[in-house]
C-alpha positions in Angstrom: -38.0 105.0 -14.2 -35.4 102.2 -14.6 -37.3 100.0 -12.1 -40.5 100.4 -14.1 -38.6 99.6 -17.3 -37.1 96.5 -15.7 -40.7 95.4 -14.7 -41.9 96.0 -18.3 -38.9 94.4 -20.0 -39.5 91.1 -18.1 -42.9 90.9 -19.8 -42.3 92.4 -23.3 -39.4 93.6 -25.5 -38.8 97.2 -24.4 -37.7 99.5 -27.2 -36.2 103.0 -26.9 -39.4 104.4 -28.4 -41.5 102.8 -25.6 -39.1 104.1 -23.0 -39.2 107.7 -24.3 -43.0 107.7 -24.6 -43.4 106.3 -21.1 -41.1 108.9 -19.7 -43.1 111.6 -21.5 -46.4 110.5 -19.9 -45.1 109.6 -16.4 -43.6 111.3 -13.4 -41.6 109.7 -10.6 -42.7 111.0 -7.2 -41.6 110.6 -3.7 -44.5 110.6 -1.3 -44.5 110.7 2.4 -46.4 108.5 4.9 -49.8 109.9 5.4 -50.1 111.5 1.9 -53.3 110.9 0.1 -53.2 110.3 -3.7 -56.9 109.8 -4.3 -59.7 111.0 -2.1 -63.3 109.8 -2.0 -65.6 111.6 -4.4 -62.9 113.1 -6.7 -62.3 112.6 -10.4 -59.6 110.0 -11.0 -57.2 110.1 -13.9 -54.0 108.7 -12.5 -52.5 105.3 -11.9 -49.6 104.6 -9.6 -46.8 102.0 -10.0 -45.0 101.4 -6.7 -41.2 101.5 -6.9 -40.8 101.2 -3.1 -42.7 101.7 0.1 -46.4 100.8 0.6 -49.8 102.3 -0.3 -53.3 101.1 0.5 -56.8 101.7 -0.8 -59.8 101.7 1.5 -63.5 102.6 1.7 -66.0 103.3 4.4 -69.3 101.5 4.8 -72.5 103.2 5.7 -71.8 102.8 9.4 -68.4 104.5 9.1 -66.4 101.3 9.3 -63.2 101.3 7.3 -62.4 98.4 4.9 -58.9 98.0 3.3 -59.3 96.8 -0.3 -55.7 96.6 -1.4 -52.1 97.0 -0.3 -49.6 98.0 -3.0 -46.0 97.2 -2.5 -43.0 97.2 -4.9 -44.0 96.4 -8.5 -47.7 96.8 -7.7 -50.2 99.1 -9.4 -52.9 101.0 -7.5 -55.7 103.4 -8.3 -59.5 103.5 -8.2 -60.2 101.5 -11.3 -63.9 101.6 -10.8 -63.8 105.3 -11.1 -61.5 105.3 -14.1 -63.2 102.6 -16.1 -66.8 103.7 -15.3 -65.9 107.4 -15.6 -67.3 108.2 -12.2 -66.2 109.8 -9.0 -63.9 107.9 -6.7 -65.5 105.9 -3.8 -62.0 104.8 -2.6 -59.2 106.6 -0.8 -55.6 105.7 -1.8 -53.1 106.7 0.9 -49.4 106.2 1.5 -48.7 104.2 4.7 -44.9 104.4 4.4 -42.6 106.8 2.7 -42.8 105.6 -0.9 -41.7 106.3 -4.5 -44.2 105.9 -7.3 -44.5 106.4 -11.0 -47.6 108.4 -11.6 -49.2 108.1 -15.1 -52.2 109.9 -16.6 -54.8 107.6 -17.9 -56.5 109.8 -20.5 -53.4 111.6 -21.8 -50.9 108.8 -21.4 -52.1 105.2 -21.1 -54.7 105.3 -23.9 -52.1 106.9 -26.3 -49.4 104.4 -25.4 -51.9 101.5 -26.2 -52.5 103.0 -29.6 -48.9 103.5 -30.4 -47.5 100.3 -28.9 -49.9 97.4 -29.0 -47.5 95.2 -27.0 -48.0 97.5 -24.0 -51.8 97.1 -24.3 -51.3 93.3 -24.4 -49.2 93.4 -21.3 -51.8 95.6 -19.6 -54.5 93.1 -20.5 -52.5 90.3 -19.0 -52.0 92.4 -15.8 -55.8 93.0 -15.7 -56.4 89.2 -16.1 -54.1 88.5 -13.2 -55.8 91.2 -11.1 -59.3 89.7 -11.9 -58.1 86.2 -10.9 -56.5 87.6 -7.7 -59.7 89.5 -6.8 -61.9 86.4 -7.4 -59.6 84.3 -5.3 -59.7 86.8 -2.5 -63.6 86.8 -2.6 -63.5 83.0 -2.5 -61.0 83.0 0.4 -63.2 85.4 2.4 -66.1 83.0 1.9 -64.3 79.6 2.3 -61.3 80.1 4.6 -61.2 80.5 8.3 -59.8 83.8 9.6 -56.6 82.0 10.7 -56.1 80.5 7.2 -56.8 83.9 5.6 -54.1 85.5 7.9 -51.5 82.9 7.0 -52.2 83.2 3.3 -52.1 87.0 3.6 -48.6 86.8 5.2 -47.5 84.3 2.5 -48.6 86.7 -0.3 -47.3 89.9 1.5 -44.3 88.7 3.6 -43.1 92.3 4.3 -46.5 93.9 4.9 -46.3 93.9 8.7 -43.4 96.4 8.8 -45.7 98.9 6.9 -49.3 98.3 7.9 -51.0 99.1 11.1 -53.0 96.3 12.9 -56.3 97.9 11.9 -55.2 98.0 8.2 -54.6 94.2 8.2 -57.7 93.4 10.3 -59.9 95.4 8.0 -58.3 93.7 4.9 -59.0 90.3 6.4 -62.5 91.2 7.4 -61.9 90.6 11.1 -61.6 92.8 14.3 -58.3 93.9 15.7 -59.0 91.7 18.7 -59.4 88.6 16.5 -56.1 89.5 14.8 -54.4 89.7 18.1 -55.8 86.3 19.1 -54.6 84.8 15.8 -51.1 86.2 16.3 -51.0 84.9 19.9 -51.9 81.4 18.7 -49.3 81.7 15.9 -46.6 82.8 18.4 -47.4 80.0 20.8 -47.1 77.4 18.0 -43.7 78.9 16.9 -42.3 78.8 20.4 -43.3 75.2 21.2 
């Protein structure tokens, strides 16, 4: 929990009361590569803060093609927020793609109560959501405006360690390109680096 407390204390003053309450509503879990935390079509009541390792969320389209929506590395949050905020079944899957450690927190029993008791936490959460919304809108714009090569370089800049965790098809599906296109982009990148 100390890593989570360090994360929070960089954003707000962290009192002992907040620490105690956070510990009462959260569980630190070690999860193995391949474990699934959220499955499509299930009720979702948990969020996950990543202490180490890597998780990803993905969906399938009507033709069965997989699309990676998010990678979550150290100090990232992940869940199916559409399911949580709209009170509906999950349409995403959240899986562990490397041995990881997470802090699991119940939304209904924990997060809503911590907001009521500690308004500074709610304010911090709102700022996190604002950053997430900005990040998602930038990602949409990048998908529309940038070339696949530019999207790949930006992705590596934003997630410099991701390639040691993610499979090629994870990255390709996140970028909206085929694995063959990803291989070509990497070949061009490697050629430029060696010249």
